[in-house]
PQR file with spaces between the fields and no chain letter, atoms N, CA, C, O and H, PARSE charges and radii, in Angstrom:
ATOM       1  N    MET     1     -46.491   27.951  -63.790 -0.4000 1.5000
ATOM       2  CA   MET     1     -45.261   27.986  -64.601 -0.0000 2.0000
ATOM       3  C    MET     1     -45.561   27.540  -66.021  0.5500 1.7000
ATOM       4  O    MET     1     -46.406   26.674  -66.247 -0.5500 1.4000
ATOM       5  N    ASP     2     -44.867   28.138  -66.969 -0.4000 1.5000
ATOM       6  CA   ASP     2     -45.117   27.826  -68.373 -0.0000 2.0000
ATOM       7  C    ASP     2     -44.327   26.592  -68.778  0.5500 1.7000
ATOM       8  O    ASP     2     -43.096   26.593  -68.750 -0.5500 1.4000
ATOM       9  H    ASP     2     -44.181   28.842  -66.786  0.4000 1.0000
ATOM      10  N    HIS     3     -45.049   25.532  -69.158 -0.4000 1.5000
ATOM      11  CA   HIS     3     -44.379   24.273  -69.503 -0.0000 2.0000
ATOM      12  C    HIS     3     -43.588   24.393  -70.801  0.5500 1.7000
ATOM      13  O    HIS     3     -42.552   23.746  -70.957 -0.5500 1.4000
ATOM      14  H    HIS     3     -46.048   25.532  -69.181  0.4000 1.0000
ATOM      15  N    VAL     4     -44.069   25.220  -71.736 -0.4000 1.5000
ATOM      16  CA   VAL     4     -43.358   25.394  -72.997 -0.0000 2.0000
ATOM      17  C    VAL     4     -41.999   26.036  -72.740  0.5500 1.7000
ATOM      18  O    VAL     4     -41.000   25.639  -73.338 -0.5500 1.4000
ATOM      19  H    VAL     4     -44.910   25.746  -71.609  0.4000 1.0000
ATOM      20  N    ALA     5     -41.960   27.024  -71.855 -0.4000 1.5000
ATOM      21  CA   ALA     5     -40.694   27.682  -71.537 -0.0000 2.0000
ATOM      22  C    ALA     5     -39.737   26.692  -70.887  0.5500 1.7000
ATOM      23  O    ALA     5     -38.535   26.717  -71.152 -0.5500 1.4000
ATOM      24  H    ALA     5     -42.772   27.347  -71.370  0.4000 1.0000
ATOM      25  N    MET     6     -40.267   25.826  -70.043 -0.4000 1.5000
ATOM      26  CA   MET     6     -39.425   24.824  -69.392 -0.0000 2.0000
ATOM      27  C    MET     6     -38.842   23.867  -70.421  0.5500 1.7000
ATOM      28  O    MET     6     -37.667   23.510  -70.341 -0.5500 1.4000
ATOM      29  H    MET     6     -41.243   25.805  -69.827  0.4000 1.0000
ATOM      30  N    ASP     7     -39.656   23.450  -71.387 -0.4000 1.5000
ATOM      31  CA   ASP     7     -39.194   22.502  -72.407 -0.0000 2.0000
ATOM      32  C    ASP     7     -38.118   23.110  -73.295  0.5500 1.7000
ATOM      33  O    ASP     7     -37.323   22.378  -73.885 -0.5500 1.4000
ATOM      34  H    ASP     7     -40.610   23.740  -71.452  0.4000 1.0000
ATOM      35  N    ASN     8     -38.079   24.435  -73.400 -0.4000 1.5000
ATOM      36  CA   ASN     8     -37.080   25.086  -74.250 -0.0000 2.0000
ATOM      37  C    ASN     8     -35.710   25.124  -73.581  0.5500 1.7000
ATOM      38  O    ASN     8     -34.699   25.343  -74.249 -0.5500 1.4000
ATOM      39  H    ASN     8     -38.725   25.029  -72.920  0.4000 1.0000
ATOM      40  N    ARG     9     -35.670   24.913  -72.272 -0.4000 1.5000
ATOM      41  CA   ARG     9     -34.386   24.940  -71.583 -0.0000 2.0000
ATOM      42  C    ARG     9     -33.632   23.632  -71.821  0.5500 1.7000
ATOM      43  O    ARG     9     -34.243   22.614  -72.145 -0.5500 1.4000
ATOM      44  H    ARG     9     -36.491   24.735  -71.729  0.4000 1.0000
ATOM      45  N    PRO    10     -32.326   23.656  -71.664 -0.5600 1.5000
ATOM      46  CA   PRO    10     -31.538   22.420  -71.822  0.2800 2.0000
ATOM      47  C    PRO    10     -31.994   21.369  -70.813  0.5500 1.7000
ATOM      48  O    PRO    10     -32.269   21.679  -69.654 -0.5500 1.4000
ATOM      49  N    LYS    11     -32.068   20.126  -71.275 -0.4000 1.5000
ATOM      50  CA   LYS    11     -32.592   19.061  -70.428 -0.0000 2.0000
ATOM      51  C    LYS    11     -31.734   18.847  -69.184  0.5500 1.7000
ATOM      52  O    LYS    11     -32.267   18.617  -68.098 -0.5500 1.4000
ATOM      53  H    LYS    11     -31.844   19.874  -72.216  0.4000 1.0000
ATOM      54  N    HIS    12     -30.417   18.919  -69.333 -0.4000 1.5000
ATOM      55  CA   HIS    12     -29.556   18.674  -68.179 -0.0000 2.0000
ATOM      56  C    HIS    12     -29.773   19.734  -67.108  0.5500 1.7000
ATOM      57  O    HIS    12     -29.606   19.461  -65.919 -0.5500 1.4000
ATOM      58  H    HIS    12     -29.984   19.105  -70.215  0.4000 1.0000
ATOM      59  N    HIS    13     -30.149   20.953  -67.527 -0.4000 1.5000
ATOM      60  CA   HIS    13     -30.414   22.016  -66.562 -0.0000 2.0000
ATOM      61  C    HIS    13     -31.667   21.683  -65.753  0.5500 1.7000
ATOM      62  O    HIS    13     -31.709   21.891  -64.541 -0.5500 1.4000
ATOM      63  H    HIS    13     -30.285   21.174  -68.492  0.4000 1.0000
ATOM      64  N    VAL    14     -32.688   21.161  -66.440 -0.4000 1.5000
ATOM      65  CA   VAL    14     -33.929   20.790  -65.755 -0.0000 2.0000
ATOM      66  C    VAL    14     -33.665   19.632  -64.797  0.5500 1.7000
ATOM      67  O    VAL    14     -34.148   19.632  -63.665 -0.5500 1.4000
ATOM      68  H    VAL    14     -32.653   20.991  -67.425  0.4000 1.0000
ATOM      69  N    GLN    15     -32.895   18.647  -65.257 -0.4000 1.5000
ATOM      70  CA   GLN    15     -32.575   17.500  -64.403 -0.0000 2.0000
ATOM      71  C    GLN    15     -31.821   17.952  -63.154  0.5500 1.7000
ATOM      72  O    GLN    15     -32.072   17.457  -62.055 -0.5500 1.4000
ATOM      73  H    GLN    15     -32.503   18.648  -66.177  0.4000 1.0000
ATOM      74  N    ARG    16     -30.895   18.895  -63.333 -0.4000 1.5000
ATOM      75  CA   ARG    16     -30.107   19.377  -62.193 -0.0000 2.0000
ATOM      76  C    ARG    16     -31.024   20.088  -61.193  0.5500 1.7000
ATOM      77  O    ARG    16     -30.862   19.933  -59.982 -0.5500 1.4000
ATOM      78  H    ARG    16     -30.692   19.297  -64.226  0.4000 1.0000
ATOM      79  N    GLU    17     -31.981   20.862  -61.696 -0.4000 1.5000
ATOM      80  CA   GLU    17     -32.913   21.551  -60.803 -0.0000 2.0000
ATOM      81  C    GLU    17     -33.748   20.541  -60.033  0.5500 1.7000
ATOM      82  O    GLU    17     -33.968   20.705  -58.833 -0.5500 1.4000
ATOM      83  H    GLU    17     -32.112   20.988  -62.680  0.4000 1.0000
ATOM      84  N    LYS    18     -34.218   19.491  -60.714 -0.4000 1.5000
ATOM      85  CA   LYS    18     -35.005   18.460  -60.044 -0.0000 2.0000
ATOM      86  C    LYS    18     -34.180   17.772  -58.974  0.5500 1.7000
ATOM      87  O    LYS    18     -34.678   17.474  -57.888 -0.5500 1.4000
ATOM      88  H    LYS    18     -34.039   19.358  -61.689  0.4000 1.0000
ATOM      89  N    GLY    19     -32.901   17.517  -59.289 -0.4000 1.5000
ATOM      90  CA   GLY    19     -32.017   16.889  -58.311 -0.0000 2.0000
ATOM      91  C    GLY    19     -31.847   17.758  -57.076  0.5500 1.7000
ATOM      92  O    GLY    19     -31.880   17.255  -55.953 -0.5500 1.4000
ATOM      93  H    GLY    19     -32.497   17.759  -60.171  0.4000 1.0000
ATOM      94  N    LEU    20     -31.666   19.063  -57.276 -0.4000 1.5000
ATOM      95  CA   LEU    20     -31.512   19.973  -56.151 -0.0000 2.0000
ATOM      96  C    LEU    20     -32.785   20.014  -55.317  0.5500 1.7000
ATOM      97  O    LEU    20     -32.722   20.073  -54.089 -0.5500 1.4000
ATOM      98  H    LEU    20     -31.640   19.471  -58.188  0.4000 1.0000
ATOM      99  N    LEU    21     -33.937   19.984  -55.975 -0.4000 1.5000
ATOM     100  CA   LEU    21     -35.196   19.987  -55.244 -0.0000 2.0000
ATOM     101  C    LEU    21     -35.333   18.726  -54.404  0.5500 1.7000
ATOM     102  O    LEU    21     -35.805   18.779  -53.268 -0.5500 1.4000
ATOM     103  H    LEU    21     -33.988   19.936  -56.973  0.4000 1.0000
ATOM     104  N    LEU    22     -34.918   17.581  -54.965 -0.4000 1.5000
ATOM     105  CA   LEU    22     -34.986   16.323  -54.222 -0.0000 2.0000
ATOM     106  C    LEU    22     -34.060   16.368  -53.015  0.5500 1.7000
ATOM     107  O    LEU    22     -34.417   15.900  -51.933 -0.5500 1.4000
ATOM     108  H    LEU    22     -34.535   17.538  -55.888  0.4000 1.0000
ATOM     109  N    ILE    23     -32.859   16.939  -53.205 -0.4000 1.5000
ATOM     110  CA   ILE    23     -31.914   17.040  -52.090 -0.0000 2.0000
ATOM     111  C    ILE    23     -32.506   17.910  -50.990  0.5500 1.7000
ATOM     112  O    ILE    23     -32.429   17.558  -49.813 -0.5500 1.4000
ATOM     113  H    ILE    23     -32.569   17.319  -54.083  0.4000 1.0000
ATOM     114  N    GLU    24     -33.095   19.040  -51.360 -0.4000 1.5000
ATOM     115  CA   GLU    24     -33.713   19.926  -50.373 -0.0000 2.0000
ATOM     116  C    GLU    24     -34.850   19.206  -49.655  0.5500 1.7000
ATOM     117  O    GLU    24     -35.002   19.344  -48.441 -0.5500 1.4000
ATOM     118  H    GLU    24     -33.158   19.326  -52.316  0.4000 1.0000
ATOM     119  N    HIS    25     -35.650   18.437  -50.397 -0.4000 1.5000
ATOM     120  CA   HIS    25     -36.773   17.719  -49.811 -0.0000 2.0000
ATOM     121  C    HIS    25     -36.279   16.671  -48.823  0.5500 1.7000
ATOM     122  O    HIS    25     -36.824   16.538  -47.728 -0.5500 1.4000
ATOM     123  H    HIS    25     -35.527   18.325  -51.383  0.4000 1.0000
ATOM     124  N    ASP    26     -35.241   15.924  -49.214 -0.4000 1.5000
ATOM     125  CA   ASP    26     -34.684   14.893  -48.336 -0.0000 2.0000
ATOM     126  C    ASP    26     -34.121   15.513  -47.065  0.5500 1.7000
ATOM     127  O    ASP    26     -34.290   14.969  -45.974 -0.5500 1.4000
ATOM     128  H    ASP    26     -34.798   16.032  -50.104  0.4000 1.0000
ATOM     129  N    ARG    27     -33.451   16.651  -47.209 -0.4000 1.5000
ATOM     130  CA   ARG    27     -32.860   17.317  -46.048 -0.0000 2.0000
ATOM     131  C    ARG    27     -33.955   17.759  -45.089  0.5500 1.7000
ATOM     132  O    ARG    27     -33.833   17.584  -43.876 -0.5500 1.4000
ATOM     133  H    ARG    27     -33.314   17.092  -48.096  0.4000 1.0000
ATOM     134  N    ALA    28     -35.024   18.331  -45.630 -0.4000 1.5000
ATOM     135  CA   ALA    28     -36.128   18.778  -44.787 -0.0000 2.0000
ATOM     136  C    ALA    28     -36.784   17.576  -44.101  0.5500 1.7000
ATOM     137  O    ALA    28     -37.154   17.654  -42.929 -0.5500 1.4000
ATOM     138  H    ALA    28     -35.124   18.474  -46.615  0.4000 1.0000
ATOM     139  N    PHE    29     -36.925   16.468  -44.831 -0.4000 1.5000
ATOM     140  CA   PHE    29     -37.538   15.269  -44.271 -0.0000 2.0000
ATOM     141  C    PHE    29     -36.691   14.723  -43.128  0.5500 1.7000
ATOM     142  O    PHE    29     -37.218   14.350  -42.080 -0.5500 1.4000
ATOM     143  H    PHE    29     -36.624   16.405  -45.783  0.4000 1.0000
ATOM     144  N    CYS    30     -35.363   14.677  -43.334 -0.4000 1.5000
ATOM     145  CA   CYS    30     -34.459   14.175  -42.295 -0.0000 2.0000
ATOM     146  C    CYS    30     -34.511   15.076  -41.069  0.5500 1.7000
ATOM     147  O    CYS    30     -34.536   14.588  -39.939 -0.5500 1.4000
ATOM     148  H    CYS    30     -34.934   14.981  -44.185  0.4000 1.0000
ATOM     149  N    ASP    31     -34.529   16.389  -41.285 -0.4000 1.5000
ATOM     150  CA   ASP    31     -34.610   17.320  -40.159 -0.0000 2.0000
ATOM     151  C    ASP    31     -35.916   17.106  -39.402  0.5500 1.7000
ATOM     152  O    ASP    31     -35.932   17.146  -38.171 -0.5500 1.4000
ATOM     153  H    ASP    31     -34.509   16.785  -42.203  0.4000 1.0000
ATOM     154  N    ASN    32     -37.006   16.880  -40.125 -0.4000 1.5000
ATOM     155  CA   ASN    32     -38.302   16.666  -39.510 -0.0000 2.0000
ATOM     156  C    ASN    32     -38.294   15.391  -38.666  0.5500 1.7000
ATOM     157  O    ASN    32     -38.810   15.381  -37.548 -0.5500 1.4000
ATOM     158  H    ASN    32     -36.993   16.847  -41.124  0.4000 1.0000
ATOM     159  N    MET    33     -37.707   14.314  -39.203 -0.4000 1.5000
ATOM     160  CA   MET    33     -37.635   13.056  -38.477 -0.0000 2.0000
ATOM     161  C    MET    33     -36.767   13.207  -37.232  0.5500 1.7000
ATOM     162  O    MET    33     -37.097   12.672  -36.174 -0.5500 1.4000
ATOM     163  H    MET    33     -37.288   14.322  -40.111  0.4000 1.0000
ATOM     164  N    ALA    34     -35.668   13.927  -37.355 -0.4000 1.5000
ATOM     165  CA   ALA    34     -34.780   14.135  -36.206 -0.0000 2.0000
ATOM     166  C    ALA    34     -35.514   14.901  -35.112  0.5500 1.7000
ATOM     167  O    ALA    34     -35.377   14.594  -33.928 -0.5500 1.4000
ATOM     168  H    ALA    34     -35.400   14.362  -38.215  0.4000 1.0000
ATOM     169  N    THR    35     -36.292   15.898  -35.516 -0.4000 1.5000
ATOM     170  CA   THR    35     -37.053   16.679  -34.540 -0.0000 2.0000
ATOM     171  C    THR    35     -38.073   15.795  -33.833  0.5500 1.7000
ATOM     172  O    THR    35     -38.240   15.885  -32.617 -0.5500 1.4000
ATOM     173  H    THR    35     -36.404   16.148  -36.477  0.4000 1.0000
ATOM     174  N    LYS    36     -38.760   14.937  -34.597 -0.4000 1.5000
ATOM     175  CA   LYS    36     -39.743   14.037  -33.991 -0.0000 2.0000
ATOM     176  C    LYS    36     -39.080   13.073  -33.022  0.5500 1.7000
ATOM     177  O    LYS    36     -39.622   12.782  -31.955 -0.5500 1.4000
ATOM     178  H    LYS    36     -38.624   14.864  -35.585  0.4000 1.0000
ATOM     179  N    THR    37     -37.900   12.575  -33.397 -0.4000 1.5000
ATOM     180  CA   THR    37     -37.189   11.636  -32.525 -0.0000 2.0000
ATOM     181  C    THR    37     -36.808   12.310  -31.213  0.5500 1.7000
ATOM     182  O    THR    37     -36.920   11.712  -30.143 -0.5500 1.4000
ATOM     183  H    THR    37     -37.459   12.811  -34.263  0.4000 1.0000
ATOM     184  N    ILE    38     -36.354   13.564  -31.303 -0.4000 1.5000
ATOM     185  CA   ILE    38     -35.971   14.301  -30.092 -0.0000 2.0000
ATOM     186  C    ILE    38     -37.206   14.520  -29.213  0.5500 1.7000
ATOM     187  O    ILE    38     -37.137   14.386  -27.991 -0.5500 1.4000
ATOM     188  H    ILE    38     -36.264   14.050  -32.172  0.4000 1.0000
ATOM     189  N    LEU    39     -38.329   14.857  -29.842 -0.4000 1.5000
ATOM     190  CA   LEU    39     -39.554   15.109  -29.084 -0.0000 2.0000
ATOM     191  C    LEU    39     -40.060   13.827  -28.417  0.5500 1.7000
ATOM     192  O    LEU    39     -40.629   13.877  -27.326 -0.5500 1.4000
ATOM     193  H    LEU    39     -38.385   14.966  -30.835  0.4000 1.0000
ATOM     194  N    LEU    40     -39.856   12.692  -29.064 -0.4000 1.5000
ATOM     195  CA   LEU    40     -40.283   11.429  -28.476 -0.0000 2.0000
ATOM     196  C    LEU    40     -39.324   11.062  -27.346  0.5500 1.7000
ATOM     197  O    LEU    40     -39.494   10.025  -26.704 -0.5500 1.4000
ATOM     198  H    LEU    40     -39.395   12.652  -29.950  0.4000 1.0000
């Protein structure tokens, strides 16, 4: 990905994307933990 292009975008837009990525990551992590708990 081009870092210069990213820097040209509005900062709040980048922050919102990072937030969404974190939410997706947390959801996947929770699902993974739930699956492990069920398997145990």
